[in-house]
C-alpha positions as CSV (number, residue, x, y, z in Angstrom):
1,M,98.4,93.1,43.9
2,G,97.2,89.8,45.0
3,V,95.4,89.0,48.2
4,F,98.5,87.3,49.6
5,T,100.6,90.5,49.1
6,L,97.9,92.6,50.7
7,V,97.8,90.3,53.7
8,V,101.6,90.4,54.1
9,V,101.7,94.2,53.7
10,G,98.8,94.5,56.3
11,I,100.6,92.2,58.7
12,L,103.9,94.2,58.3
13,L,102.0,97.5,58.9
14,V,100.4,96.1,62.1
15,I,103.9,94.9,63.3
16,V,105.4,98.3,62.5
17,A,102.5,100.1,64.3
18,Y,102.9,97.8,67.3
19,G,106.6,98.4,67.4
20,I,106.0,102.2,67.3
21,M,103.6,101.9,70.2
22,I,106.1,99.9,72.2
23,F,108.8,102.4,71.4
24,N,106.7,105.3,72.5
25,N,105.7,103.6,75.7
26,L,109.3,102.9,76.5
27,V,110.2,106.6,75.9
28,N,107.4,107.6,78.2
29,L,108.6,105.2,80.9
30,K,112.2,106.5,80.6
31,H,111.1,110.1,81.0
32,N,108.9,109.1,84.0
33,V,112.0,107.8,85.7
34,S,113.9,111.0,84.8
35,K,111.1,113.1,86.2
36,A,110.9,111.1,89.4
37,W,114.7,111.5,89.8
38,A,114.5,115.2,89.2
39,N,111.9,115.5,92.0
40,I,114.3,113.7,94.4
41,D,117.2,115.8,93.2
42,V,115.4,119.1,94.0
43,L,114.6,117.9,97.5
44,L,118.2,116.7,98.1
45,K,119.5,120.1,97.0
46,Q,117.2,121.9,99.4
47,R,118.2,119.6,102.3
48,H,121.8,120.0,101.3
49,D,121.5,123.8,101.7
50,E,119.7,123.5,105.1
51,L,122.2,121.2,106.8
52,P,125.1,123.6,107.3
53,K,122.7,126.0,108.9
54,L,121.5,123.3,111.3
55,V,125.1,122.3,112.1
56,E,126.1,125.9,112.7
57,T,123.1,126.4,115.0
58,C,124.0,123.3,116.9
59,K,127.7,124.2,117.2
60,Q,126.7,127.2,119.4
61,Y,125.2,124.8,122.0
62,M,126.8,121.4,121.5
63,K,130.4,122.1,122.3
64,F,131.2,118.5,123.1
65,E,129.4,116.8,120.2
66,Q,131.8,117.7,117.4
67,E,132.1,114.1,116.2
68,T,128.3,113.9,115.6
69,L,128.3,117.3,113.7
70,E,131.3,116.2,111.6
71,R,129.6,112.9,110.8
72,V,126.6,114.7,109.5
73,M,128.7,117.0,107.3
74,K,130.7,114.0,105.9
75,A,127.5,112.2,105.1
76,R,126.2,115.4,103.5
77,A,129.2,115.6,101.3
78,A,128.9,111.9,100.3
79,V,125.2,112.4,99.4
80,Q,126.2,115.4,97.2
81,T,129.0,113.4,95.5
82,A,126.7,110.4,94.8
83,Q,123.9,112.8,93.7
84,Q,126.1,114.6,91.2
85,A,127.4,111.3,89.8
86,Q,123.8,110.0,89.6
87,D,125.2,106.9,91.5
88,I,121.9,105.6,92.8
89,K,123.5,102.8,94.9
90,G,126.0,105.1,96.4
91,L,123.3,107.6,97.1
92,G,121.3,105.0,99.0
93,E,124.3,104.2,101.2
94,A,125.1,107.9,101.8
95,E,121.5,108.7,102.5
96,G,121.5,105.9,105.1
97,A,124.5,107.4,106.8
98,L,123.1,110.9,106.7
99,R,119.8,109.9,108.2
100,L,121.5,108.0,111.0
101,G,123.7,111.1,111.7
102,L,120.6,113.4,111.7
103,G,118.8,111.0,114.0
104,R,121.7,111.0,116.4
105,L,122.0,114.8,116.2
106,F,118.3,115.3,116.9
107,A,118.5,112.8,119.8
108,L,121.5,114.5,121.3
109,A,119.8,117.8,121.0
110,E,117.4,116.6,123.6
111,A,120.2,117.0,126.2
112,Y,120.6,120.7,125.4
113,P,117.5,122.6,126.6
114,D,118.7,125.9,125.2
115,L,119.2,124.4,121.8
116,K,115.8,122.7,121.9
117,T,114.1,126.0,122.5
118,N,116.1,127.9,119.9
119,Q,113.7,129.1,117.2
120,T,116.3,128.7,114.5
121,F,116.9,125.1,115.5
122,Q,113.2,124.3,115.8
123,H,112.6,125.8,112.3
124,L,115.6,123.9,110.7
125,Q,114.6,120.7,112.5
126,G,111.1,121.0,111.2
127,R,112.3,122.0,107.7
128,I,114.7,119.1,107.5
129,S,112.2,116.6,108.9
130,G,109.7,117.8,106.2
131,L,112.2,117.4,103.5
132,E,113.1,113.9,104.8
133,N,109.4,112.9,104.5
134,A,109.1,114.4,101.1
135,I,112.3,112.5,100.0
136,A,110.8,109.3,101.3
137,D,107.6,109.9,99.3
138,R,109.5,110.8,96.1
139,R,111.8,107.8,96.6
140,E,108.7,105.6,96.6
141,F,107.5,107.3,93.3
142,Y,110.9,107.0,91.8
143,N,111.2,103.3,92.7
144,E,107.7,102.6,91.2
145,S,108.7,104.4,88.0
146,V,112.0,102.4,87.9
147,N,110.1,99.1,88.5
148,V,107.5,99.8,85.7
149,N,110.3,100.7,83.3
150,N,112.5,97.7,84.2
151,V,109.6,95.3,83.8
152,R,108.7,96.6,80.4
153,V,112.4,96.6,79.2
154,E,112.7,93.0,80.2
155,Q,109.4,91.6,79.0
156,F,108.7,90.2,75.5
157,P,108.2,91.8,73.0
158,D,109.2,95.1,74.6
159,N,112.7,93.7,75.2
160,V,113.2,93.4,71.5
161,V,112.4,97.0,70.8
162,A,114.3,98.1,74.0
163,G,117.4,96.2,72.8
164,M,117.2,97.7,69.3
165,F,117.0,101.2,70.6
166,G,119.2,101.1,73.7
167,F,116.6,101.4,76.5
168,R,118.2,100.4,79.8
169,L,117.3,99.2,83.2
170,F,117.6,101.7,86.1
171,D,118.7,101.0,89.7
172,L,116.2,101.3,92.6
173,L,117.0,103.9,95.2
174,E,117.5,101.7,98.3
175,F,118.8,103.0,101.6
176,A,121.4,101.2,103.8
177,A,120.2,98.3,105.9
178,A,121.3,100.2,109.0
179,E,118.7,102.8,108.4
180,K,115.9,100.2,108.4
181,A,117.1,98.7,111.7
182,D,115.6,99.7,115.1
183,V,117.3,102.6,116.8
184,D,119.4,101.7,119.8
185,V,118.5,104.4,122.2
186,K,121.1,103.3,124.8
187,Q,123.8,103.7,122.1
188,L,122.6,107.2,121.3
189,F,122.9,108.4,124.8
190,G,125.8,106.2,125.8
């Protein structure tokens, strides 16, 4: 073999090795997104199981607030539907509606002193609030994993390998704009 042939073979080996490195990095990023989603999924399921208990506890005291309780349960169902379909955009919208409903429920609970002092309500409120905080933290981790994956899938030369092997972009988990808006306290108690 001549020097030219050795150089060409060497260059091809370097290109193949680099392509394998890119492929392995893309696989790692894809699995990081899946792991981040699994963390959110677990928390959503835990909260999903706690919400009916909260609503039942509130029903005992909040006889005139059925609309708020029904809104929370509808939003809970929408979150579960989007979660099962892995519809990230739909989940973001449903999460926004659920969080608004829970905010209204907790605000209305202030008008019921017996409910506020009920230990079951206090426990469930604390548990759900803790899960909400954990979901927010995991959402941040998920969105960071998605962002890193999406940048790598779109940048050259990774996009060539990604296209060849079917690596895809993922959607960010964004909540509805209404959730980010300031709470209108007058509307809550109006």
